[in-house]
C-alpha positions, 0 to 999 in steps of 0.5 A, a space after each residue: 059516449 057521454 057515459 064514457 066521458 063521465 067515466 074517463 075524463 072531465 070534472 063532475 059535480 057528484 062524487 067520483 065512482 070507485 074503480 070496481 064500480 066503473 069496471 062493473 058498469 063497463 062490463 054491463 055496457 059490453 054485455 048489454 049494448 047493441 051497438 058495436 061502437 059502444 061495446 068497442 069503447 067499453 072494451 077499450 076502457 077495460 083495457 086501460 084499467 086492466 093494468 091498474 085494476 088487474 084483479 077486478 078486471 080479471 074477476 068481472 070482465 073475463 067472461 064478457 071478454 071471452 064472449 066478445 071474442 066469440 061473437 064479434 069476430 068481424 071487427 078486428 079492433 074490438 078483438 084486439 082490445 079484448 086480447 090485450 085486456 086478457 093479456 094484461 090480466 093473465 100475464 105477470 111480466 107487466 107486474 114484474 117490470 113495475 115492482 121495485 127491488 125493495 118489495 118483498 118476495 111474497 108480493 112476487 109469489 102473489 103475482 104469480 099465483 094471480 096469473 096462474 089462477 086467471 089462466 086456469 079459469 081461461 083454459 077450464 073451457 078448452 074451447 077458449 084455447 081453440 078459439 085463440 088458435 083460430 084468432 092467431 091464424 088471422 093476418 090482421 096485425 091487431 089480432 094476430 100479435 096480441 093473440 100470440 102474446 096471450 097464448 105465450 102467457 098462457 103457456 108460461 102460467 100453465 104449460 103442460 095443460 095448455 100444451 095438451 089442449 093444443 096437441 089434441 086440437 086439429 092442426 093446432 101446432 101447424 097453425 102456430 108454425 106459420 108464425 115463423 113465415 110471417 113477414 112482420 118481424 115483431 110477430 115472427 120474433 114473438 112466434 119464436 118465443 111462443 114456440 119456446 114455451 110450447 116445446 118445453 119438456 114435451 117430446 110429442 110437440 117437439 117432433 111435430 114442430 121439427 117435422 113442420 120444417 122448423 129447423 130450416 126456418 130457424 136456421 134461415 132466420 139465424 143466417 139472416 140475422 148475421 149468425 153469431 153477430 146477430 141480436 136477441 132474435 138469434 139467441 131466441 132461435 138457438 134456445 128454441 133449437 135446444 128445446 127441439 134437440 135436447 134429449 130427443 133422439 128422433 129430432 137429433 136424427 132428423 137434424 143430422 139426416 137433413 144435413 143441418 149440421 153442415 149449416 152450423 159451420 159458418 156460426 164459428 167462422 170468427 175473424 182474426 180480429 177477436 177484440 171487442 166481443 159484444 155481450 150478445 155475441 158472447 151469449 150467441 156463441 155460447 148457445 151455439 156451442 151448447 147446441 153442438 154439445 146437445 148433438 154429441 152428448 155422452 148421454 145420447 145413444 152411442 150410435 146417434 152420437 157417433 154419426 153426428 161426430 163423423 158428420 161434424 168432422 166431414 163438414 169441417 165443423 171440428 176443424 173450425 172449433 179447433 181454430 177457435 181453440 187455438 186463436 188469441 183474444 177469445 173470451 175466457 168463458 167462450 174458450 172454456 165452452 169451446 174446449 168442452 165442445 171439442 171434448 165431446 165431439 172427439 169422445 170415443 171417435 177414433 177419426 176425430 181423436 186422430 185429427 185432434 192429436 195432429 192439431 198444432 198451436 200457432 207458436 214458434 216452434 209449433 207445439 201440439 194442442 194437447 201439450 198446450 192444453 196440459 200446460 194450462 191444466 197444471 198451471 195454478 194461475 189459470 181459472 179453475 173452470 178452464 183447468 176442469 175443461 182441459 182435464 175433460 178434453 184430455 179424458 175424452 181424447 183418451 176415451 176408447 183410444 188405445 192409440 192415443 194412450 200409447 202415445 201419451 205413455 210413450 213420452 214417459 218411457 226412457 227410449 223416447 224422452 228428448 234428452 236435449 230438453 228443447 221440447 216439453 212432452 205430455 208425459 213430462 207435464 203430467 209428471 211435473 203436475 203429479 209432483 208439484 206443490 199445488 194439490 189441484 195440479 196433483 189431482 188433475 195429473 193423477 186422474 189424467 195419467 189414470 185415463 191413459 192406463 184405463 182398460 189397457 194392461 199392456 200400458 200398465 206394464 210399460 209404465 213400470 219401466 218409468 224412472 224418475 231422477 229425484 236429486 243429484 247423486 241419488 239413484 233414479 226411482 220408479 214412478 210407482 215408488 215415487 207415488 207411494 213415497 208421496 203418499 207416506 209423506 202425509 200430503 194434502 187430502 186432495 193429493 193423496 186421493 188423486 194418487 190413490 185413484 191412480 194406483 188403484 187404476 194402475 194395479 187393477 187387472 194387472 198382476 205384474 203391477 201388484 207384484 211390483 207394488 208388494 215388492 216394496 216392504 213399506 207399502 202394506 204396513 202403510 196401508 194397514 196402518 192408515 185403515 186401522 186408525 180412527 181418524 176424522 171425517 176428512 180422512 175417512 175417504 183416504 181410509 176407504 181408498 187405502 182399503 180399496 188399494 189393499 183389496 186390489 192387491 189381494 184380488 189380483 195377486 198371483 201369489 208370486 211373492 211368498 211373504 205377500 200371498 193372498 192368504 197371508 194378506 187376509 190373515 194380516 187384515 184379520 189380525 190388525 184391522 178386522 174383516 168387518 172393519 175393513 169392509 166398513 172402511 171400504 164402504 166409505 167411498 160409495 157413501 160419500 156425497 162427492 162420489 155420487 156427484 161424480 158418478 152422474 156424468 163424465 164431465 168434471 163439474 165442481 163448484 170449488 176446487 175443494 170438491 174435486 175428489 172423484 173421477 167419473 171413470 173411477 166411480 165405475 171401477 169402484 162399483 165393479 170392484 167393491 163387491 168382488 173384494 168383499 167376497 175375496 176377503 171372506 173366501 178361504 184358501 180352498 175357495 181361492 183354489 177352486 176359483 183359480 181352477 175355474 179361471 183356468 177352465 174359463 181360460 181353456 174355454 176361451 181358447 177353445 172358443 177362439 179356436 172354433 172362431 178361427 175354424 169358422 172364419 176359415 170355413 167362411 173363407 172357403 165357402 166364399 172361394 167356392 161361391 166365386 168358383 161357382 160364379 166363374 163356372 156359371 159365367 163360363 157356361 153362359 159363354 159356352 151356351 152363347 158360342 153354341 147358339 152362334 155356331 148353330 146359327 152359322 150352320 143354319 146359314 151354311 145349310 141355306 147357302 148349300 140348298 141355294 147352290 143345289 137348286 142352282 146346280 139342278 137348274 143348270 143341269 136341266 137347261 143343258 139336258 134340254 139342249 143336248 149338251 153334256 156336263 163334264 165332271 173333271 178330276 178336281 171335283 172327283 177329288 173333292 167328293 172323295 175328301 167329303 167322304 173322308 170327312 163324313 167318316 171322321 164325323 161318324 167316328 167322332 160322333 161315336 167317340 162322344 157317344 161313348 164318352 157320354 155313356 161313360 159319364 152317365 154310368 159314372 154319375 149313376 155309380 156315384 149316386 148309388 154309392 153315396 145313397 148306400 154309404 149315407 155319409 153326411 157333410 156339415 156345411 152351411 145351408 147356403 152352400 147346400 142350395 148353391 151346390 144343388 143349383 150347380 148340380 142342376 146346371 151341370 145336368 142341363 149342360 149334359 142334356 144340351 150336349 146330347 141334343 147338340 150331338 143328335 143335331 150333328 148326327 142328323 146333319 151328318 146323315 143329310 151330308 151323306 144323302 147329298 154325297 150319294 146324290 153327287 155320286 149319282 150325278 157323277 156317274 150320269 155325267 161321265 159319258 158326256 165328255 164333249 161339252 162346249 166352252 160355255 158348259 166348261 165355264 159353268 162347271 168351273 164356276 160351280 167348282 169354285 163355289 164348291 171349293 169355297 163351301 168346302 173350306 167354310 165347312 172345314 173351318 166350322 168342323 174344326 171349330 166345333 171339334 175344339 168346342 167339344 174338346 173344351 166341353 169335355 174338359 169342363 165335364 171332367 172338371 165338374 165330375 168331382 163337384 157332382 160327386 160332392 153335390 150328390 151327398 148334399 142332394 141325398 141329405 136334402 132328400 131325407 129332410 124332404 121325406 121327413 117334412 112330408 111325413 110331418 105334413 101327413 101327420 098334420 093332414 091327419 090331425 086336420 081331418 080329425 078336426 074337420 070331422 069334429 067341427 062338422 059333428 059339432 055343427 050338426 049338433 048345433 043345427 039339431 039344437 036349433 042354433 043357426 050355423 053359417 055354412 062356410 063351404 059355399 063361402 070358401 068355394 066362392 072365395 076360392 073361385 075369386 082367388 082362381 080368377 085373380 090368379 088367372 088374371 095375373 097369369 094373363 098379365 
């Protein structure tokens, strides 16, 4: 302690030691002291010197400090001092805060190099990082907090290397995830910063963090902090969410499947009073909008983007964004970012695009949101970035949206224009911007109109009908003619580029538009004149677009104008321009720097209005047409004819393919109908089987009742005979017996009739089978219908067998009834002489007579029901006979296929037998040579035995 007092404090008589000497003595003290208190004081002194003497402490004390972390784990205070000292040595944040603005840049570079070098020394031994992860797990504030800060600094200095060490460390990432659940906000907030550095540009760690429930915890923190009204913690959480989701399809899908998109809706619930937006709220809302764009970015896989777009519509997130879009008092940068976000949420999603088309601005009278946005786009007083955002929104609204394209173009057609002029339509705004004095408005309107025609030949033809009134007293001019007139007037480069892009999009893949364009005799000379001139660098882009437009006029020319046929236009190019010169001018487009920038992503992002030259979709068109136009210029007339013949052949082929598709579609419908019929017949068969089962059970019940009556009748007869009484059979019983005889005869006749019908059906089926086998006819149908037909055939055969068995049972029943009838006749003959029975005997006879009458009525009803049931089954068999004949064809074909497969199996068995013989011969040779060969026969037999035992056990189960 006295030593430390001499070092740290009061005056002394001798000369003062230097900082390096003091640090050396403190390091020796840390290394050699046996008392923990002395080592703790020495480390605390190193901590106080580490900010001023960063280099000296880092060089001399780092090894001792790491040793302290390894050996003094039991004392949290010394561990905290050591971690703070290492943080001061490695971190560059402290040096950057102390630097003045006047210091040179090389000083900052030296500081960065110093931190990076110390970090490299620390992580050279991977055990140091693993030790640090273990210390971060400690709950003690004085250990955990400095450990988190030190690990964050290491990741800032040497991110990829430290990430790899943590990734291979057991449960390394999971340990750090516990920081988000810490109740101490300081540690939790620094844990968020740590995870920000950990998840940068590392997809593997991003996935682990996401599956460790990071989304749930971060969204909870954002909610607790007040969503967009929260502080810097909300900003840090949003940055971490962006790291986890950006360019990570797995995490995006997990975020969507976890229903976390629905939890984003409250972020954008902005109140009516939008005044007084704080800088932090603007930042938070900006990051929230960017997070939404990450999920629906055009660079994501189309399927993932589409599912996220649908989820945002169903949870009301899109509706909330449109509310912000139409609100007042929203800051300009938030409004711009909201427009960009809405653009990507609706891009390519028909449902979202339809909803956006229905959104109205809160004005009097209400106007569609699209019209309000277009008014901002063609207004030169609006900010440049806002106008770019509106253009992007309009492009996304029309992307793969033919319905929206038609609605925009319809506002330009004569039949739909509002003659009163009370409301302004989207088409009128686009035309106004197209011909205004502001070149940026010209360019934006031209690109927007080109997107309304993108990949839609019908609308390209309809747009030819648009007529514009130029001035009073002059006849109206078509929109196509007005565009070419402005081109020839020599306007600004940006205006001409926009109009040329519109014309190229309009004429591509539309022969009628090409004919209208060539019908104006001034257009072709103007294009050839522009291409042939040697102009400055700024005009080269216009020359390239003119060459592209002329090439489109040749490639999509249907030769309907005699003076401007393909061959004549090629000759004109050869004479006035030269083919090589034409191709060179055409190549100016793709070689331009602004073309390369526009081709990178769909969103128009330009540093200044002067750089606004190319549209993303137009770059795709150039890439598609540049090669084919170059080939078309060098083709001869014969090659053109051959190409036209090939096109015609392809069209015929397409027609044939379409026809076959239609046939296949009809066959699929027929198959579906047949399947439904089979299902209906199957259900009907099941119902009939259930009915037959019920009838059998009822017959059994009647038999039991009849046997019981017979037994009772026998007992009564024996009783009367023992007492010498007579039994009287009256006339009614005799009539019932005769009726039973008649019914038995009817049953016999019906039985014989059904037997004959069954024999006829069997003979018909056998004849059909033999005739189909002789003819060998085949019918093409799907494999599914084959198996379905065979199953239906088997079901019909089963129904026939069931009917035969039922008829046999009924014949047995008839024979039993005949025997009972004979017994009754015998009883009648024996009872005829006994006519003098007493009153009690007459009462018993009348009771038996009532029972017999009831039983006879029940039997009659059963007989009637069975006869109706047999009649229905007969009709069912008649209707199924045609189906059986069809199915026999399929059965014969399948039998042939089975025979072929059996033949192939026999060949394979022969080959296998040959292989077995060769293998056995080789084993014998190996045994003769003394090589040990394992005999697999016993093993296989043992395995087979085990398999048989397992199979027996499964059957028992």
